[in-house]
N, C-alpha and C positions, 0 to 999 in steps of 0.2 A: 386528608395523610399522603395520600398521590403525585402529594407536587414532593415531596423529600426524594424519597427514592432515586427524582429527576435530576441531582439533588448533590455530589457528595461533601461541598464546600461547606456547607450547614457547620456554622460557628452555633448558635442559640436553637435549643425546642424542646415547646412550655407540647407537651400532654396527657394535662394534665388531665384529661379525660378517662372516667368509667367504661367509653366506651376501644381506647385504647391497647389490645393487647398482644401476648408474644409475636403477635403474625408482625402488625404494623412494629414492632420492636428489629420483625431478622432484618427491616431494612436499610438499619444504623452503618451494618455493617460497610465493610469501608469505610465507613469517614470520614478522613484522618483530622480531621478542621477541626470538628461541633466538640466544646468547651462546656457546656451547660444548655444541663438533660435534666426537661421539671417530667416525674410522669407523676407524683404525685394519683392521690387514686385512679390509676391503669389500672388495670384488671389482667394484672404481668400476674406472672411464678418467678421464683428461679430460672425457668429455664431466658428468660430473660435478662438475666444477671447474666451467664455466656460470651449473650451479644458485646454489656455495654462495659466485660469483662478485655475487650480487643477493641478500644474506643486510645488511639495511645493520646491525645492531649486533653481530655476531657476531666474539667478542674473541681468539677461543681454540681453533684449529684439531687435530687428530690426524687427516691422511692421509697416515700410516704402509704401503702400497699400489704395491704391481711395479707396478700402469700406472699409476699416477701418475709424465706425464713430465717433462725440465727446461725443454721446451713451452710442456704446458701450465699449468703453472703462473708459469711469466712472464705471458702470455698473460694468467692471471684472476683470483690469485694475488694477485700479483708489486703490484699496484695500487692492495690491501679496503686500506683506511686506515687506521677502525679491528681490523683485527686488529695485535695485540699477542704474545704464543706458538703457536707455530706442533710439530705432529712430527714429521716426513717419514722421520721410519726407515724401508727395506724404499721406500722410490721413490723413482724414478732422478733427479730432482732436485739439480743436480751443488751441493755444500761451494759453486763460484763467489758459484753463486743463491742460495742463501740468507745468504752474505754482502749479497749484494747489500735482498733482504727487509733483513735485518735492518739496512743504514746506509738505507734510502729510511723508515724514519720512525721519532723522539724513544722512546723507550723504550719499544723492542722484543724481547723478552727469545730467544735467541740459542737459532733452529733442533736439535733432534735429528736429527742423521742418522743 
């Protein structure tokens, strides 16, 4: 995983592994070109959502993680204007919150729950 922090211009990162933690996600700060991020099954919490919210070009996000809460999602991810595709399967995000996210911006694809 250490290679990720050597470059800030990644467009896609696939970290769908249970050994990825909030500390690893912290390395994503400052990534200005990241468009797709897969963290399904990662051992992350809402703390990582705050970092993800700083990624200006993120369009696709997979955060099917059991420690992602509805409140954390509402606070950090729901407001992201560029985000168009989500996978929330396995998270604690409520169906009503996922619907709110879908309806907040035109062109969003209904997320997997």
